[in-house]
Structures are given as structure tokens and as C-alpha cells.
C-alpha positions, 0 to 999 in steps of 0.5 A: 891014247887019249889026250890027258894020257899024252899030256901026262906023258909030255916033259914039263920043261918047255925050253926054247921051242916047247910048244911047238914040240909039244904040238908035234907030239899031240899031232903025231899021237893023232890028237890034232883034230878036235870034234867040230864046233856046232856038230853036237860035241862042242863041249868036248872039243872045249873040254880038250882045250881046257885040258891043254890050257891046264897043262901049259898056255903056251901049247893051248895057244898053238893048239887052239889055232891048229884045231881052229884052222882045221875046222875053217878049212872044213867049214869052208870046203878047202882041201884036207891039209898035208898029213903031219902038218901043224897050223896057225890062224894068223887074222890080226888086222892092225892098219900098219901091218896088212898083207897084199893079195895078188892073183896069179894066172894059174888061179893061185895067189901071192902074198906080200907085207908084214903080218903081226901077232903070228903065234908060233911062227917058228913052230908051225908048218902052215898058216891061215892068215887074212889078206887084202885083194885088189878090190879091198876085200878081206880074203883068207889064204893058206900058206906053207911057211917053209918056202921062199918068200916067207921069213919069220923074224924075231920082232914084235914080241917082247912079253914075258907072260906067253913067251913061248908062243913067240907071236913074232912078225912074219914077212912075206915077199910074193909067197905062194898061197891058196885062197880059202873061201870067198872073200869075206868068208872068214868072218861071216861063217858061223864058225867065227864065233863058235871059235871065238867062244873056244878061246874062253875055255882055254882061259878057263882051263888055266884058271881051273889049274890055278884053282887046283893048286889053292885047293891043294894048299887048303887040303894040306893046311887049315887056313880060315882065310885061304879057305875063304879065298877058295869059296870064292875061287869055287863060286867064280869057277863054277859060274864061268863053267855053266856059262860055258856049257850053256853056250856049247849047248846053244852052238850045237842046237843052232849051228848055222845061226849068229853065236856072236852074243853067246860067245861074247857072254861066255867069254865076258863070264870066263874072263871075269872068273880068271881075274877073280881066281888070279886075285883070290889065289895070289892073296891066299898063296903068297909069293911062293907060287910065283917065285919057287914053282916053275910051272905055276910061275909060268901060268900066272904069267902067261894067264894075264897076257892070254886073256887079253885077248879080250878087248875089255870094255870095247867087247862089253860095249858090243855085247851091250849093243846086242842086248839092248835090242833083244827085248824084255824077259832076256834074263828070266830064269 
């Protein structure tokens, strides 16, 4: 069954654990794996993420994490994940919440400490987490969550937007895990920035759904001002789509190269489009979608929170740092 067909069959009310339940349904339907980035079908991967995002941002947050985890495991040569398992990738590193890794005599490791920003912690069965060994090196560890030594809290997530992802704090107390790849390998691999660009496909899918609501409104009513807003939304979306398509082509043509600048450009372009879409759709549609349409209200609350995975001016500064050393002719048509 196709992804679109399965999405169409899902109930539209997430309830308390909707995204986690939906993720399980996608995995059970054989849709838990996507084409790996940089293997010739990056755009197909991103189209799937955009489709899930258009359905629900809480779901795509978990789905992107799950499919990213499988891509990481494959890239770093790890063992295949257990059948039917669902995964998160928890790699935030605030200084007040870092996991400590301790080596075990049997070659495994244990994890201790607090991990923040753990999306879907109450729903997924496994996670890839970053931790620090005794030599001060960042390591990636695969850990089963349904075991002694792992406690999912209700702390650290007070958001109204993206509330359904429950990106709470998780406490580890000598929890057994398995090292994945070499120390530092998580951020040094080509897939790190390839996956970072894929986040923008999620933003794009949600913005596309908002644009479709405005297009439908203009189809039903001839309102010149609403149509002007639709023109602006169309411009923003086609520019963002072009940026994503160009990035996907580059990644597939250069699968082992550093994709940081390509990813940063795609993310910045899509973020700008999201801001344009939200601005124009809100002015054209008024209060109705925010107040009387449950799915649209959830999307309009979720998207501004989700897009804050961008670090705004800090990301643009980093992008500019790469641009200034590229030389002339960088923008030749």
C-alpha cells in the first residue's frame, strides 16, 4: 500500500498518543524505511517526508526521526534494528544535560544522566542518543527504552505547538546500550548534513498544506485581496521547491561530499517560504482556520514551533562564513 493511501486511512484526531500510534501504523504497513539519502533517490525520500508533514507535523517529527535513525544505522554499519521497532534520534547537547558513557567489560556501554529534547520518548521503542566518554569524545549509542535504567519524565516540554510530540527529558541510570560507529562519527559522516536538509522537506510539506487551504478558499470565492496573497504564497512555495530539488540533485551527485552549504541554503530558503506562507495565509483567511478548523489550527500552531529547529541568524552567519570563501561566480545563472 502506498504512503498516501495509508495516510488517507489514518484517523485525523491524534488524541494523547496519536503521532506515536500513527508511526506504528506506518511501520507495520512496511513504510518505516525510506530511500537512503545520497543513493539516487533523495528527492523521493523528501517527497515522502513532505507528504507526512502535510498530514500532521507531530507525526512527521517522529517519522523523520525514525527514518533518520535507520539511515544513520545503515551509514555507520550497525546491526539491523529489531523488526517492528520504532526509533528516535536524540542529539541535542545543552551543557546542563549531557549523558555520560561508561565502558562495560563485555564491550557494551552504559548511559547515565539527563537527555533533553527527546521527541516521542513515550512512544518509540529505541533511540540513538549522543553521549560523552571518559576521554571527552562524543559518541553515538543505540539504546532500548523499555528496560531498567531508563525513565521517561513529563518534564521539559510546555509547548502548545507540537505538543503531541512530547519532547520531554529522559533520565538514564546505568542503562545498557550499544555504541554505533566511532567517536565523533555521528557529525563527521556525509549523512549528517544530508539529513539536516531533509528537515526542510518537512517544513515545506506543512507550508504546502497551508497553501492548499488558501488555494481552496480562492477557488470558492473571488476575493482579489485573497488572490493576491495566494500569488505571494505560490511564489514562496515554488522557490522553496526549486531549492529542495536542486539540493537533492546535488546530494545524489556528490554523496560523499560535505553538504553543509547545500543543506543550509535549502533550510534557509524553506524557512523564509514558511514565514511568507504563514503571513499571507493568515491575512487572507482570517481567524476561521485558527479557531474553527481543528486540523488547520493544530498545523498553524505546530509549524512555527517546528521551524525553530532552524537557528535563525546563527545559521545564516554560518552559511555566510562558507559563502565568503567560495570565490566569485557563486550565483551565476
